[in-house]
All heavy atoms as a GROMACS GRO file, in nm:
protein
  580
    1MET      N    1   1.061  -0.127  -0.734
    1MET     CA    2   0.971  -0.064  -0.641
    1MET      C    3   1.028  -0.069  -0.499
    1MET      O    4   1.020   0.028  -0.426
    1MET     CB    5   0.836  -0.136  -0.646
    1MET     CG    6   0.719  -0.046  -0.654
    1MET     SD    7   0.572  -0.138  -0.697
    1MET     CE    8   0.480  -0.113  -0.552
    2VAL      N    9   1.080  -0.184  -0.465
    2VAL     CA   10   1.135  -0.200  -0.331
    2VAL      C   11   1.258  -0.112  -0.313
    2VAL      O   12   1.274  -0.049  -0.208
    2VAL     CB   13   1.168  -0.348  -0.304
    2VAL    CG1   14   1.238  -0.364  -0.170
    2VAL    CG2   15   1.043  -0.432  -0.305
    3SER      N   16   1.344  -0.107  -0.415
    3SER     CA   17   1.465  -0.026  -0.400
    3SER      C   18   1.431   0.122  -0.385
    3SER      O   19   1.496   0.193  -0.308
    3SER     CB   20   1.559  -0.047  -0.519
    3SER     OG   21   1.498  -0.005  -0.638
    4LEU      N   22   1.329   0.170  -0.456
    4LEU     CA   23   1.286   0.309  -0.440
    4LEU      C   24   1.234   0.332  -0.299
    4LEU      O   25   1.263   0.434  -0.237
    4LEU     CB   26   1.178   0.344  -0.543
    4LEU     CG   27   1.122   0.484  -0.535
    4LEU    CD1   28   1.230   0.588  -0.563
    4LEU    CD2   29   1.007   0.500  -0.633
    5SER      N   30   1.160   0.236  -0.248
    5SER     CA   31   1.107   0.248  -0.112
    5SER      C   32   1.220   0.249  -0.009
    5SER      O   33   1.215   0.325   0.088
    5SER     CB   34   1.012   0.132  -0.084
    5SER     OG   35   0.957   0.142   0.044
    6VAL      N   36   1.322   0.168  -0.030
    6VAL     CA   37   1.437   0.165   0.062
    6VAL      C   38   1.511   0.298   0.058
    6VAL      O   39   1.551   0.351   0.162
    6VAL     CB   40   1.531   0.047   0.027
    6VAL    CG1   41   1.662   0.058   0.103
    6VAL    CG2   42   1.463  -0.085   0.058
    7ILE      N   43   1.529   0.353  -0.061
    7ILE     CA   44   1.598   0.482  -0.074
    7ILE      C   45   1.519   0.591  -0.003
    7ILE      O   46   1.576   0.674   0.069
    7ILE     CB   47   1.621   0.516  -0.222
    7ILE    CG1   48   1.724   0.421  -0.282
    7ILE    CG2   49   1.666   0.661  -0.238
    7ILE    CD1   50   1.735   0.428  -0.432
    8ARG      N   51   1.388   0.592  -0.022
    8ARG     CA   52   1.305   0.695   0.042
    8ARG      C   53   1.301   0.681   0.194
    8ARG      O   54   1.285   0.779   0.265
    8ARG     CB   55   1.162   0.688  -0.012
    8ARG     CG   56   1.148   0.742  -0.150
    8ARG     CD   57   1.004   0.746  -0.189
    8ARG     NE   58   0.988   0.809  -0.320
    8ARG     CZ   59   0.874   0.823  -0.381
    8ARG    NH1   60   0.763   0.777  -0.326
    8ARG    NH2   61   0.867   0.882  -0.498
    9ARG      N   62   1.313   0.558   0.243
    9ARG     CA   63   1.303   0.535   0.386
    9ARG      C   64   1.439   0.510   0.450
    9ARG      O   65   1.448   0.449   0.558
    9ARG     CB   66   1.210   0.416   0.411
    9ARG     CG   67   1.067   0.447   0.366
    9ARG     CD   68   0.980   0.325   0.369
    9ARG     NE   69   0.960   0.276   0.504
    9ARG     CZ   70   0.884   0.170   0.533
    9ARG    NH1   71   0.824   0.104   0.438
    9ARG    NH2   72   0.871   0.130   0.657
   10ALA      N   73   1.545   0.559   0.390
   10ALA     CA   74   1.681   0.534   0.440
   10ALA      C   75   1.700   0.588   0.581
   10ALA      O   76   1.762   0.522   0.666
   10ALA     CB   77   1.784   0.594   0.345
   11LYS      N   78   1.648   0.707   0.609
   11LYS     CA   79   1.663   0.764   0.743
   11LYS      C   80   1.590   0.679   0.846
   11LYS      O   81   1.641   0.652   0.955
   11LYS     CB   82   1.609   0.907   0.747
   11LYS     CG   83   1.698   1.007   0.679
   11LYS     CD   84   1.642   1.146   0.692
   11LYS     CE   85   1.728   1.248   0.621
   11LYS     NZ   86   1.674   1.383   0.633
   12GLU      N   87   1.468   0.635   0.810
   12GLU     CA   88   1.392   0.552   0.903
   12GLU      C   89   1.465   0.421   0.931
   12GLU      O   90   1.472   0.375   1.046
   12GLU     CB   91   1.254   0.520   0.842
   12GLU     CG   92   1.172   0.424   0.926
   12GLU     CD   93   1.046   0.376   0.857
   12GLU    OE1   94   1.009   0.433   0.753
   12GLU    OE2   95   0.986   0.280   0.908
   13ILE      N   96   1.521   0.361   0.826
   13ILE     CA   97   1.595   0.236   0.844
   13ILE      C   98   1.716   0.258   0.932
   13ILE      O   99   1.746   0.177   1.021
   13ILE     CB  100   1.635   0.178   0.706
   13ILE    CG1  101   1.511   0.136   0.629
   13ILE    CG2  102   1.732   0.061   0.722
   13ILE    CD1  103   1.536   0.103   0.484
   14GLY      N  104   1.786   0.368   0.911
   14GLY     CA  105   1.902   0.400   0.995
   14GLY      C  106   1.864   0.419   1.140
   14GLY      O  107   1.933   0.369   1.230
   15ILE      N  108   1.756   0.488   1.167
   15ILE     CA  109   1.710   0.509   1.304
   15ILE      C  110   1.671   0.378   1.369
   15ILE      O  111   1.705   0.350   1.485
   15ILE     CB  112   1.594   0.611   1.308
   15ILE    CG1  113   1.646   0.750   1.269
   15ILE    CG2  114   1.528   0.614   1.444
   15ILE    CD1  115   1.538   0.853   1.246
   16ARG      N  116   1.600   0.295   1.294
   16ARG     CA  117   1.562   0.164   1.348
   16ARG      C  118   1.686   0.081   1.382
   16ARG      O  119   1.689   0.012   1.484
   16ARG     CB  120   1.475   0.088   1.249
   16ARG     CG  121   1.334   0.139   1.238
   16ARG     CD  122   1.255   0.059   1.134
   16ARG     NE  123   1.123   0.112   1.116
   16ARG     CZ  124   1.017   0.076   1.188
   16ARG    NH1  125   1.030  -0.015   1.283
   16ARG    NH2  126   0.899   0.129   1.166
   17LYS      N  127   1.786   0.086   1.296
   17LYS     CA  128   1.909   0.009   1.318
   17LYS      C  129   1.982   0.061   1.441
   17LYS      O  130   2.032  -0.018   1.522
   17LYS     CB  131   1.998   0.019   1.194
   17LYS     CG  132   2.109  -0.079   1.190
   17LYS     CD  133   2.057  -0.220   1.181
   17LYS     CE  134   2.174  -0.316   1.183
   17LYS     NZ  135   2.136  -0.448   1.226
   18VAL      N  136   1.990   0.192   1.458
   18VAL     CA  137   2.056   0.250   1.575
   18VAL      C  138   1.982   0.212   1.703
   18VAL      O  139   2.044   0.187   1.807
   18VAL     CB  140   2.066   0.404   1.561
   18VAL    CG1  141   2.103   0.469   1.692
   18VAL    CG2  142   2.166   0.440   1.453
   19LEU      N  143   1.850   0.204   1.696
   19LEU     CA  144   1.771   0.169   1.814
   19LEU      C  145   1.767   0.019   1.841
   19LEU      O  146   1.701  -0.026   1.934
   19LEU     CB  147   1.629   0.223   1.800
   19LEU     CG  148   1.618   0.376   1.802
   19LEU    CD1  149   1.475   0.420   1.778
   19LEU    CD2  150   1.669   0.431   1.935
   20GLY      N  151   1.837  -0.060   1.758
   20GLY     CA  152   1.851  -0.202   1.789
   20GLY      C  153   1.771  -0.298   1.704
   20GLY      O  154   1.763  -0.416   1.738
   21ALA      N  155   1.713  -0.253   1.597
   21ALA     CA  156   1.636  -0.343   1.512
   21ALA      C  157   1.731  -0.437   1.438
   21ALA      O  158   1.841  -0.399   1.400
   21ALA     CB  159   1.553  -0.264   1.412
   22SER      N  160   1.687  -0.560   1.420
   22SER     CA  161   1.768  -0.655   1.345
   22SER      C  162   1.744  -0.638   1.195
   22SER      O  163   1.644  -0.580   1.153
   22SER     CB  164   1.733  -0.798   1.387
   22SER     OG  165   1.601  -0.829   1.346
   23VAL      N  166   1.836  -0.692   1.117
   23VAL     CA  167   1.821  -0.686   0.972
   23VAL      C  168   1.698  -0.764   0.930
   23VAL      O  169   1.622  -0.722   0.841
   23VAL     CB  170   1.948  -0.741   0.902
   23VAL    CG1  171   1.929  -0.750   0.753
   23VAL    CG2  172   2.068  -0.654   0.936
   24VAL      N  173   1.674  -0.877   0.996
   24VAL     CA  174   1.556  -0.958   0.965
   24VAL      C  175   1.428  -0.879   0.992
   24VAL      O  176   1.332  -0.885   0.914
   24VAL     CB  177   1.557  -1.089   1.047
   24VAL    CG1  178   1.430  -1.168   1.028
   24VAL    CG2  179   1.678  -1.173   1.011
   25GLY      N  180   1.427  -0.803   1.099
   25GLY     CA  181   1.309  -0.721   1.131
   25GLY      C  182   1.285  -0.611   1.028
   25GLY      O  183   1.171  -0.585   0.990
   26ILE      N  184   1.392  -0.549   0.982
   26ILE     CA  185   1.379  -0.442   0.882
   26ILE      C  186   1.334  -0.499   0.749
   26ILE      O  187   1.246  -0.445   0.684
   26ILE     CB  188   1.512  -0.366   0.869
   26ILE    CG1  189   1.541  -0.289   0.999
   26ILE    CG2  190   1.508  -0.270   0.751
   26ILE    CD1  191   1.678  -0.227   1.005
   27VAL      N  192   1.394  -0.612   0.709
   27VAL     CA  193   1.352  -0.676   0.584
   27VAL      C  194   1.207  -0.722   0.596
   27VAL      O  195   1.130  -0.714   0.501
   27VAL     CB  196   1.447  -0.793   0.550
   27VAL    CG1  197   1.392  -0.875   0.434
   27VAL    CG2  198   1.585  -0.740   0.517
   28GLY      N  199   1.170  -0.768   0.714
   28GLY     CA  200   1.031  -0.811   0.738
   28GLY      C  201   0.930  -0.700   0.716
   28GLY      O  202   0.819  -0.725   0.670
   29LEU      N  203   0.968  -0.577   0.748
   29LEU     CA  204   0.879  -0.463   0.723
   29LEU      C  205   0.849  -0.448   0.574
   29LEU      O  206   0.735  -0.426   0.534
   29LEU     CB  207   0.941  -0.334   0.775
   29LEU     CG  208   0.950  -0.317   0.925
   29LEU    CD1  209   1.032  -0.193   0.959
   29LEU    CD2  210   0.811  -0.305   0.984
   30PHE      N  211   0.952  -0.463   0.492
   30PHE     CA  212   0.933  -0.448   0.347
   30PHE      C  213   0.858  -0.566   0.288
   30PHE      O  214   0.775  -0.550   0.200
   30PHE     CB  215   1.067  -0.428   0.277
   30PHE     CG  216   1.127  -0.295   0.305
   30PHE    CD1  217   1.230  -0.280   0.395
   30PHE    CD2  218   1.078  -0.182   0.241
   30PHE    CE1  219   1.284  -0.156   0.422
   30PHE    CE2  220   1.132  -0.057   0.268
   30PHE     CZ  221   1.235  -0.044   0.358
   31VAL      N  222   0.886  -0.686   0.339
   31VAL     CA  223   0.816  -0.804   0.290
   31VAL      C  224   0.667  -0.793   0.322
   31VAL      O  225   0.582  -0.822   0.238
   31VAL     CB  226   0.877  -0.933   0.350
   31VAL    CG1  227   0.790  -1.053   0.322
   31VAL    CG2  228   1.017  -0.954   0.296
   32ALA      N  229   0.634  -0.750   0.442
   32ALA     CA  230   0.494  -0.736   0.480
   32ALA      C  231   0.425  -0.629   0.396
   32ALA      O  232   0.308  -0.645   0.358
   32ALA     CB  233   0.484  -0.700   0.629
   33GLU      N  234   0.497  -0.524   0.364
   33GLU     CA  235   0.439  -0.416   0.284
   33GLU      C  236   0.407  -0.462   0.143
   33GLU      O  237   0.302  -0.430   0.088
   33GLU     CB  238   0.537  -0.299   0.280
   33GLU     CG  239   0.486  -0.178   0.206
   33GLU     CD  240   0.585  -0.063   0.211
   33GLU    OE1  241   0.666  -0.056   0.306
   33GLU    OE2  242   0.582   0.019   0.116
   34TYR      N  243   0.496  -0.539   0.084
   34TYR     CA  244   0.477  -0.580  -0.055
   34TYR      C  245   0.406  -0.714  -0.068
   34TYR      O  246   0.370  -0.755  -0.178
   34TYR     CB  247   0.610  -0.579  -0.129
   34TYR     CG  248   0.654  -0.437  -0.151
   34TYR    CD1  249   0.753  -0.379  -0.073
   34TYR    CD2  250   0.592  -0.358  -0.246
   34TYR    CE1  251   0.790  -0.248  -0.091
   34TYR    CE2  252   0.628  -0.226  -0.264
   34TYR     CZ  253   0.727  -0.172  -0.186
   34TYR     OH  254   0.763  -0.041  -0.203
   35ALA      N  255   0.385  -0.785   0.041
   35ALA     CA  256   0.306  -0.909   0.035
   35ALA      C  257   0.162  -0.875  -0.002
   35ALA      O  258   0.096  -0.953  -0.072
   35ALA     CB  259   0.312  -0.981   0.169
   36TRP      N  260   0.113  -0.761   0.042
   36TRP     CA  261  -0.024  -0.720   0.006
   36TRP      C  262  -0.035  -0.697  -0.144
   36TRP      O  263  -0.136  -0.730  -0.206
   36TRP     CB  264  -0.063  -0.593   0.081
   36TRP     CG  265  -0.096  -0.621   0.224
   36TRP    CD1  266  -0.020  -0.589   0.332
   36TRP    CD2  267  -0.210  -0.690   0.273
   36TRP    NE1  268  -0.080  -0.634   0.446
   36TRP    CE2  269  -0.197  -0.695   0.413
   36TRP    CE3  270  -0.321  -0.747   0.213
   36TRP    CZ2  271  -0.292  -0.757   0.493
   36TRP    CZ3  272  -0.415  -0.809   0.293
   36TRP    CH2  273  -0.401  -0.813   0.431
   37VAL      N  274   0.068  -0.641  -0.204
   37VAL     CA  275   0.067  -0.617  -0.348
   37VAL      C  276   0.059  -0.751  -0.422
   37VAL      O  277  -0.017  -0.766  -0.517
   37VAL     CB  278   0.191  -0.537  -0.392
   37VAL    CG1  279   0.198  -0.523  -0.542
   37VAL    CG2  280   0.193  -0.401  -0.325
   38LEU      N  281   0.136  -0.849  -0.377
   38LEU     CA  282   0.133  -0.981  -0.439
   38LEU      C  283  -0.004  -1.046  -0.423
   38LEU      O  284  -0.059  -1.100  -0.518
   38LEU     CB  285   0.242  -1.070  -0.378
   38LEU     CG  286   0.246  -1.213  -0.428
   38LEU    CD1  287   0.280  -1.216  -0.577
   38LEU    CD2  288   0.347  -1.293  -0.348
   39LEU      N  289  -0.060  -1.039  -0.304
   39LEU     CA  290  -0.192  -1.096  -0.279
   39LEU      C  291  -0.299  -1.030  -0.365
   39LEU      O  292  -0.384  -1.098  -0.423
   39LEU     CB  293  -0.229  -1.082  -0.131
   39LEU     CG  294  -0.368  -1.133  -0.092
   39LEU    CD1  295  -0.378  -1.282  -0.116
   39LEU    CD2  296  -0.396  -1.098   0.053
   40GLU      N  297  -0.294  -0.900  -0.375
   40GLU     CA  298  -0.392  -0.828  -0.458
   40GLU      C  299  -0.380  -0.868  -0.604
   40GLU      O  300  -0.482  -0.883  -0.673
   40GLU     CB  301  -0.374  -0.678  -0.442
   40GLU     CG  302  -0.414  -0.630  -0.303
   40GLU     CD  303  -0.367  -0.489  -0.272
   40GLU    OE1  304  -0.290  -0.432  -0.352
   40GLU    OE2  305  -0.406  -0.436  -0.167
   41ASN      N  306  -0.259  -0.888  -0.654
   41ASN     CA  307  -0.240  -0.930  -0.792
   41ASN      C  308  -0.291  -1.072  -0.814
   41ASN      O  309  -0.351  -1.100  -0.917
   41ASN     CB  310  -0.094  -0.920  -0.833
   41ASN     CG  311  -0.060  -0.783  -0.882
   41ASN    OD1  312  -0.100  -0.745  -0.990
   41ASN    ND2  313   0.012  -0.709  -0.801
   42VAL      N  314  -0.268  -1.159  -0.719
   42VAL     CA  315  -0.316  -1.297  -0.731
   42VAL      C  316  -0.468  -1.299  -0.739
   42VAL      O  317  -0.526  -1.381  -0.811
   42VAL     CB  318  -0.266  -1.382  -0.612
   42VAL    CG1  319  -0.338  -1.514  -0.601
   42VAL    CG2  320  -0.116  -1.405  -0.625
   43LEU      N  321  -0.533  -1.209  -0.670
   43LEU     CA  322  -0.679  -1.201  -0.675
   43LEU      C  323  -0.730  -1.126  -0.797
   43LEU      O  324  -0.833  -1.161  -0.854
   43LEU     CB  325  -0.733  -1.135  -0.548
   43LEU     CG  326  -0.709  -1.210  -0.418
   43LEU    CD1  327  -0.755  -1.127  -0.300
   43LEU    CD2  328  -0.778  -1.344  -0.419
   44ALA      N  329  -0.659  -1.023  -0.839
   44ALA     CA  330  -0.708  -0.936  -0.945
   44ALA      C  331  -0.695  -0.996  -1.085
   44ALA      O  332  -0.783  -0.977  -1.168
   44ALA     CB  333  -0.637  -0.802  -0.940
   45TRP      N  334  -0.586  -1.066  -1.114
   45TRP     CA  335  -0.564  -1.116  -1.251
   45TRP      C  336  -0.670  -1.216  -1.294
   45TRP      O  337  -0.724  -1.202  -1.405
   45TRP     CB  338  -0.424  -1.173  -1.266
   45TRP     CG  339  -0.323  -1.064  -1.285
   45TRP    CD1  340  -0.238  -1.016  -1.190
   45TRP    CD2  341  -0.299  -0.988  -1.402
   45TRP    NE1  342  -0.162  -0.914  -1.243
   45TRP    CE2  343  -0.197  -0.895  -1.373
   45TRP    CE3  344  -0.354  -0.988  -1.530
   45TRP    CZ2  345  -0.150  -0.805  -1.466
   45TRP    CZ3  346  -0.306  -0.898  -1.623
   45TRP    CH2  347  -0.206  -0.809  -1.591
   46PRO      N  348  -0.704  -1.317  -1.215
   46PRO     CA  349  -0.811  -1.408  -1.260
   46PRO      C  350  -0.946  -1.338  -1.274
   46PRO      O  351  -1.022  -1.366  -1.366
   46PRO     CB  352  -0.817  -1.515  -1.151
   46PRO     CG  353  -0.686  -1.510  -1.085
   46PRO     CD  354  -0.640  -1.368  -1.094
   47LEU      N  355  -0.974  -1.245  -1.184
   47LEU     CA  356  -1.099  -1.170  -1.194
   47LEU      C  357  -1.103  -1.086  -1.321
   47LEU      O  358  -1.204  -1.084  -1.392
   47LEU     CB  359  -1.117  -1.081  -1.071
   47LEU     CG  360  -1.242  -0.993  -1.070
   47LEU    CD1  361  -1.367  -1.078  -1.068
   47LEU    CD2  362  -1.239  -0.898  -0.952
   48ALA      N  363  -0.994  -1.020  -1.351
   48ALA     CA  364  -0.987  -0.939  -1.473
   48ALA      C  365  -1.000  -1.027  -1.596
   48ALA      O  366  -1.071  -0.991  -1.692
   48ALA     CB  367  -0.856  -0.861  -1.478
   49TYR      N  368  -0.936  -1.143  -1.597
   49TYR     CA  369  -0.946  -1.235  -1.711
   49TYR      C  370  -1.091  -1.279  -1.730
   49TYR      O  371  -1.142  -1.281  -1.841
   49TYR     CB  372  -0.856  -1.357  -1.689
   49TYR     CG  373  -0.871  -1.460  -1.798
   49TYR    CD1  374  -0.802  -1.445  -1.918
   49TYR    CD2  375  -0.954  -1.569  -1.782
   49TYR    CE1  376  -0.816  -1.537  -2.019
   49TYR    CE2  377  -0.969  -1.662  -1.883
   49TYR     CZ  378  -0.900  -1.645  -2.002
   49TYR     OH  379  -0.915  -1.736  -2.102
   50TRP      N  380  -1.156  -1.316  -1.621
   50TRP     CA  381  -1.294  -1.360  -1.628
   50TRP      C  382  -1.386  -1.249  -1.681
   50TRP      O  383  -1.470  -1.273  -1.768
   50TRP     CB  384  -1.341  -1.408  -1.491
   50TRP     CG  385  -1.481  -1.458  -1.490
   50TRP    CD1  386  -1.527  -1.576  -1.538
   50TRP    CD2  387  -1.594  -1.388  -1.439
   50TRP    NE1  388  -1.662  -1.584  -1.519
   50TRP    CE2  389  -1.707  -1.470  -1.459
   50TRP    CE3  390  -1.611  -1.264  -1.379
   50TRP    CZ2  391  -1.834  -1.432  -1.420
   50TRP    CZ3  392  -1.739  -1.226  -1.340
   50TRP    CH2  393  -1.848  -1.310  -1.361
   51LEU      N  394  -1.369  -1.128  -1.630
   51LEU     CA  395  -1.452  -1.016  -1.675
   51LEU      C  396  -1.430  -0.983  -1.823
   51LEU      O  397  -1.527  -0.961  -1.896
   51LEU     CB  398  -1.425  -0.892  -1.589
   51LEU     CG  399  -1.478  -0.897  -1.446
   51LEU    CD1  400  -1.428  -0.778  -1.367
   51LEU    CD2  401  -1.629  -0.902  -1.445
   52VAL      N  402  -1.306  -0.983  -1.867
   52VAL     CA  403  -1.278  -0.954  -2.007
   52VAL      C  404  -1.332  -1.065  -2.096
   52VAL      O  405  -1.386  -1.039  -2.204
   52VAL     CB  406  -1.126  -0.933  -2.029
   52VAL    CG1  407  -1.090  -0.931  -2.177
   52VAL    CG2  408  -1.082  -0.805  -1.962
   53SER      N  409  -1.321  -1.190  -2.052
   53SER     CA  410  -1.376  -1.301  -2.130
   53SER      C  411  -1.527  -1.287  -2.147
   53SER      O  412  -1.580  -1.308  -2.257
   53SER     CB  413  -1.345  -1.435  -2.063
   53SER     OG  414  -1.209  -1.457  -2.059
   54LYS      N  415  -1.595  -1.253  -2.040
   54LYS     CA  416  -1.741  -1.235  -2.047
   54LYS      C  417  -1.777  -1.117  -2.136
   54LYS      O  418  -1.873  -1.122  -2.212
   54LYS     CB  419  -1.800  -1.214  -1.907
   54LYS     CG  420  -1.790  -1.335  -1.819
   54LYS     CD  421  -1.871  -1.449  -1.876
   54LYS     CE  422  -1.860  -1.571  -1.788
   54LYS     NZ  423  -1.924  -1.686  -1.847
   55TRP      N  424  -1.700  -1.012  -2.129
   55TRP     CA  425  -1.725  -0.893  -2.210
   55TRP      C  426  -1.705  -0.924  -2.357
   55TRP      O  427  -1.786  -0.886  -2.442
   55TRP     CB  428  -1.634  -0.781  -2.162
   55TRP     CG  429  -1.643  -0.653  -2.239
   55TRP    CD1  430  -1.757  -0.587  -2.275
   55TRP    CD2  431  -1.534  -0.577  -2.288
   55TRP    NE1  432  -1.724  -0.472  -2.343
   55TRP    CE2  433  -1.588  -0.464  -2.353
   55TRP    CE3  434  -1.397  -0.592  -2.283
   55TRP    CZ2  435  -1.509  -0.369  -2.412
   55TRP    CZ3  436  -1.318  -0.495  -2.341
   55TRP    CH2  437  -1.374  -0.385  -2.405
   56LEU      N  438  -1.596  -0.993  -2.391
   56LEU     CA  439  -1.568  -1.026  -2.530
   56LEU      C  440  -1.665  -1.129  -2.588
   56LEU      O  441  -1.685  -1.134  -2.709
   56LEU     CB  442  -1.424  -1.076  -2.544
   56LEU     CG  443  -1.315  -0.973  -2.521
   56LEU    CD1  444  -1.178  -1.040  -2.524
   56LEU    CD2  445  -1.323  -0.861  -2.623
   57ALA      N  446  -1.725  -1.211  -2.503
   57ALA     CA  447  -1.819  -1.313  -2.550
   57ALA      C  448  -1.946  -1.252  -2.608
   57ALA      O  449  -2.016  -1.318  -2.684
   57ALA     CB  450  -1.853  -1.408  -2.436
   58ASP      N  451  -1.977  -1.129  -2.575
   58ASP     CA  452  -2.099  -1.064  -2.622
   58ASP      C  453  -2.087  -1.010  -2.764
   58ASP      O  454  -2.187  -0.971  -2.823
   58ASP     CB  455  -2.139  -0.950  -2.528
   58ASP     CG  456  -2.184  -1.002  -2.393
   58ASP    OD1  457  -2.224  -1.120  -2.386
   58ASP    OD2  458  -2.179  -0.925  -2.296
   59TYR      N  459  -1.967  -1.006  -2.819
   59TYR     CA  460  -1.949  -0.952  -2.953
   59TYR      C  461  -1.980  -1.057  -3.059
   59TYR      O  462  -1.967  -1.177  -3.036
   59TYR     CB  463  -1.805  -0.901  -2.971
   59TYR     CG  464  -1.781  -0.771  -2.899
   59TYR    CD1  465  -1.722  -0.768  -2.774
   59TYR    CD2  466  -1.817  -0.651  -2.956
   59TYR    CE1  467  -1.701  -0.649  -2.707
   59TYR    CE2  468  -1.796  -0.531  -2.890
   59TYR     CZ  469  -1.737  -0.531  -2.766
   59TYR     OH  470  -1.717  -0.415  -2.701
   60THR      N  471  -2.019  -1.012  -3.177
   60THR     CA  472  -2.052  -1.102  -3.288
   60THR      C  473  -1.928  -1.179  -3.332
   60THR      O  474  -1.934  -1.300  -3.355
   60THR     CB  475  -2.109  -1.022  -3.407
   60THR    OG1  476  -2.220  -0.946  -3.360
   60THR    CG2  477  -2.150  -1.114  -3.518
   61TYR      N  478  -1.816  -1.111  -3.348
   61TYR     CA  479  -1.692  -1.176  -3.388
   61TYR      C  480  -1.610  -1.199  -3.262
   61TYR      O  481  -1.569  -1.106  -3.194
   61TYR     CB  482  -1.614  -1.089  -3.486
   61TYR     CG  483  -1.691  -1.068  -3.614
   61TYR    CD1  484  -1.759  -0.949  -3.638
   61TYR    CD2  485  -1.697  -1.167  -3.710
   61TYR    CE1  486  -1.831  -0.929  -3.754
   61TYR    CE2  487  -1.769  -1.149  -3.827
   61TYR     CZ  488  -1.836  -1.031  -3.849
   61TYR     OH  489  -1.906  -1.013  -3.964
   62HIS      N  490  -1.587  -1.325  -3.233
   62HIS     CA  491  -1.519  -1.362  -3.109
   62HIS      C  492  -1.370  -1.376  -3.132
   62HIS      O  493  -1.326  -1.417  -3.238
   62HIS     CB  494  -1.571  -1.495  -3.055
   62HIS     CG  495  -1.717  -1.491  -3.021
   62HIS    ND1  496  -1.763  -1.438  -2.904
   62HIS    CD2  497  -1.826  -1.531  -3.089
   62HIS    CE1  498  -1.894  -1.446  -2.900
   62HIS    NE2  499  -1.935  -1.504  -3.013
   63ILE      N  500  -1.295  -1.344  -3.030
   63ILE     CA  501  -1.152  -1.376  -3.028
   63ILE      C  502  -1.128  -1.460  -2.904
   63ILE      O  503  -1.204  -1.456  -2.807
   63ILE     CB  504  -1.061  -1.251  -3.027
   63ILE    CG1  505  -1.078  -1.173  -2.896
   63ILE    CG2  506  -1.086  -1.164  -3.146
   63ILE    CD1  507  -0.969  -1.072  -2.873
   64ARG      N  508  -1.024  -1.538  -2.909
   64ARG     CA  509  -0.988  -1.618  -2.793
   64ARG      C  510  -0.863  -1.557  -2.732
   64ARG      O  511  -0.771  -1.519  -2.803
   64ARG     CB  512  -0.960  -1.761  -2.836
   64ARG     CG  513  -0.930  -1.854  -2.723
   64ARG     CD  514  -0.923  -1.996  -2.779
   64ARG     NE  515  -0.866  -2.084  -2.681
   64ARG     CZ  516  -0.938  -2.154  -2.596
   64ARG    NH1  517  -1.070  -2.148  -2.602
   64ARG    NH2  518  -0.880  -2.232  -2.508
   65LEU      N  519  -0.863  -1.545  -2.602
   65LEU     CA  520  -0.745  -1.495  -2.532
   65LEU      C  521  -0.638  -1.603  -2.541
   65LEU      O  522  -0.651  -1.709  -2.481
   65LEU     CB  523  -0.777  -1.459  -2.388
   65LEU     CG  524  -0.880  -1.347  -2.370
   65LEU    CD1  525  -0.909  -1.326  -2.224
   65LEU    CD2  526  -0.830  -1.219  -2.433
   66VAL      N  527  -0.536  -1.580  -2.619
   66VAL     CA  528  -0.437  -1.681  -2.655
   66VAL      C  529  -0.359  -1.727  -2.533
   66VAL      O  530  -0.316  -1.647  -2.451
   66VAL     CB  531  -0.341  -1.624  -2.762
   66VAL    CG1  532  -0.235  -1.729  -2.798
   66VAL    CG2  533  -0.419  -1.581  -2.883
   67GLY      N  534  -0.340  -1.857  -2.524
   67GLY     CA  535  -0.255  -1.913  -2.420
   67GLY      C  536  -0.325  -1.943  -2.290
   67GLY      O  537  -0.263  -1.992  -2.197
   68TYR      N  538  -0.452  -1.916  -2.281
   68TYR     CA  539  -0.525  -1.940  -2.157
   68TYR      C  540  -0.643  -2.032  -2.183
   68TYR      O  541  -0.707  -2.024  -2.288
   68TYR     CB  542  -0.575  -1.808  -2.097
   68TYR     CG  543  -0.464  -1.717  -2.057
   68TYR    CD1  544  -0.424  -1.612  -2.138
   68TYR    CD2  545  -0.396  -1.738  -1.937
   68TYR    CE1  546  -0.321  -1.529  -2.101
   68TYR    CE2  547  -0.293  -1.654  -1.900
   68TYR     CZ  548  -0.256  -1.551  -1.981
   68TYR     OH  549  -0.155  -1.470  -1.944
   69PRO      N  550  -0.676  -2.117  -2.089
   69PRO     CA  551  -0.791  -2.205  -2.108
   69PRO      C  552  -0.922  -2.126  -2.098
   69PRO      O  553  -0.927  -2.019  -2.039
   69PRO     CB  554  -0.779  -2.305  -1.993
   69PRO     CG  555  -0.706  -2.230  -1.887
   69PRO     CD  556  -0.610  -2.140  -1.961
   70SER      N  557  -1.024  -2.180  -2.157
   70SER     CA  558  -1.156  -2.116  -2.146
   70SER      C  559  -1.215  -2.152  -2.009
   70SER      O  560  -1.224  -2.268  -1.974
   70SER     CB  561  -1.246  -2.166  -2.257
   70SER     OG  562  -1.374  -2.113  -2.241
   71TRP      N  563  -1.253  -2.052  -1.932
   71TRP     CA  564  -1.307  -2.075  -1.799
   71TRP      C  565  -1.458  -2.062  -1.797
   71TRP      O  566  -1.516  -2.027  -1.697
   71TRP     CB  567  -1.248  -1.978  -1.699
   71TRP     CG  568  -1.106  -2.005  -1.670
   71TRP    CD1  569  -1.035  -2.115  -1.702
   71TRP    CD2  570  -1.015  -1.918  -1.603
   71TRP    NE1  571  -0.906  -2.105  -1.658
   71TRP    CE2  572  -0.892  -1.984  -1.598
   71TRP    CE3  573  -1.026  -1.793  -1.548
   71TRP    CZ2  574  -0.780  -1.928  -1.539
   71TRP    CZ3  575  -0.916  -1.739  -1.489
   71TRP    CH2  576  -0.794  -1.805  -1.484
   72GLY      N  577  -1.522  -2.086  -1.904
   72GLY     CA  578  -1.667  -2.085  -1.897
   72GLY      C  579  -1.722  -2.015  -2.011
   72GLY      O  580  -1.821  -1.970  -2.035
   0.00000   0.00000   0.00000
């Protein structure tokens, strides 16, 4: 995902570099952009697990989500 974003923004990166941006600053732009994706995943996966567990608990025949502890 990051490599595709770098390829698409190659001109922007070049212009920033010509205008004096440091490599750390340019990399920081990408890290900040994808840090939100990581944060959203950290929040979404436990919520999705909890919702699916509650949904599956209502069925007559239960299954256990393998490899994960029961959270309630």
